[in-house]
N, C-alpha and C positions, 0 to 999 in steps of 0.2 A: 831353855832360851837363853840367846846370847846378849852381851852387853858390850858397848864402847864407852871406854871412861876417858877423858880427857883432863890429864892434872898438871898443876905447875908447883913446884916447892921453891918457896921463897925464905932460905933461912936468913934470921935477921941479925947473925952474927956476923961480923964483919969480916973473920977470917975464916978461910977454907970452905966458901962459901959453895965454892964449885965441887969441892970433894964431896961434900955431904948430899948434895944433888947427885952426881953419880952413883954414889953409896945404893941412893935409895934406887935409882934406874937399874942398876946390878942385881940387886936382891928381887926385884920385879921378873926381871930377864932370866932368872935361874928357875923359876917354877914352870913345869913342864905343864902343855896346855894356854898357857897366855903367850901373846903376840905381842910385844912391845916396841912401838916406833918412836923416836924422838926426834925433834928440832929444836932450832936455837929458842922456842918461847915454851915449848909445852912437850908432854909425853903423852901418846895414846896407847891405851892397853885395850886388847879385844880377847873376848873368850868368853867361857860358861860363865853364868851369870853369878854363881855364888862363890865359885873359884874366885873370880875377879875381884867382886865385890869384897868378899871377905880376907883375900890376900891384900888389896890396897889398904883396906882400913886398918889390918894387922901392922902393915908397915909404916901407915901415917901414924899409928900409936909409937911405935918404936922411937921414929922421930921426934915425936913430942917428949916421950922420957928421956931421951939423950939431949936434944937443943935446948928444951923449954921456951923456945922463942922461933918459932917456925909457922909460917903462914901456908895454906895449902888452898888452890882454886881448881874445883872440880868440877868436872860435868858429866853426868850419867845418862847416857842414851839408850834405849832400849834397841836392841839388834846390833849386827856386827857390820859397822860401816866402812870397814878397812877396805873394801873395794871402792875404788872410785869410779863415778857412774861416768858412761861415755857421753860426749855430746852429741844432741842430734842436730 
């Protein structure tokens, strides 16, 4: 089963917030089997359900352990929505 995850990280620390966001994204991009797409507002992760969910949750835990003050906003959608539908 495939899944699509949209996630945004909001570190509440004023210093180096972009560094923390990119560190999180780079960790996800290192995982074989996941596709990670980013834009200015969020990242989308596509892949096999267990791999994607377990990886995202493990990385969220690491951020919380390191920063103590970070907010994540997530959407978990069944299926791989990485393909854009053509307009009819």
